[in-house]
N, C-alpha and C positions, 0 to 999 in steps of 0.2 A: 437542200435540207438546211434549215436554220434552227439552232446552231448546227454546225457540221458534226459535232460529237455529241451524241445523245445516248442515254441508257435508261432502262426501265428495271424496276424491281417489283416483285410480286408481294403485296402486303394484303393479307386477309382476302385473297381471291381477286384483288384488283391490282392492275399495273399502275405504278406511280413513277413519275420521272425522277431520275437520279440528278441531283443538282450538279451543274458544271461550274467550273471557275476559270477565269482567264489567267493565263500565265504571263510572266514578265516579257517573254519573247513573242507574245501575240498569239500563242497557241491556246488550246483548251485542255482541260483536265476533268476527269470524273474518277471517283473511287469505286472500285468493285469490291463489295463486301465478300462476295462469293470467292473471288480470286485472292483477296487481301492485297490487291495491287492498285496503283494509280494507272490510268490509261491517259496518255497525253497524245494529242493530235498536234504535231509540229510540222510545218511545211508539207502538209498533205500526207504525212506519214504517221501511222499509229504505233506508238511505242509503249512498253510496259516499264513502270518504275517501282522500286521498292519504297514504300512510304516511310519506312524507318530511316533509311540512309539517303533517300532521294537519288539513288544511283539508278541509271538506266540498265535494264536487263538486256543481255545480248540477244539479238535476233538469231534465228536458226542459222542463217548464213554466216553471221559473225561468230557464233559459237563453233560452227564446223571449221571455219578458217583458223580459229584459235586452237582447236584440237589438232588440226593438221600441223600447225606450226610447232606445237608442243611435241608431237611425235617426231617431227624432223629434228628438233633440237636434241631429243633423247637419242635418236639414231646417230647423230653426229657425235654426241658425247660418248656413246658406246664405241664407235669406230675409233675415236681418239684414245680411249682407254685401252682398246685392243692394240693400237700402234705403240703406246707407251709400254704395255706389258711385253710386247715382242722385242722392243728395244732393250728393256731390262734383261730379258732372257739372253739376248745377244751379248750383253755385258756380264753374263754369268750370275745374274741375280734372279732369284725366284720371286716374282711379284706377289705370290700367295703368302710368302713368308714375311712380308713387310707389314 
């Protein structure tokens, strides 16, 4: 398929090609009015970008990994707080009174 990234939009009952543009890295980009996002084809991978910030949105896999890492950090912080509270109680200090 040439170009490798193509899109169509429906205008007055007819499908019209969405113009693509070349990226500096050699990839291609099209803008989806429906999604309000840019679609970039980079190294044979389709990624979504916020057109306002030009930041790449996380893929499902990346988002899930970030969520798991955040949960792990929260659990570690909770365990540390529990240990500190237990140590304060050993010293005769009520951590809730601080």
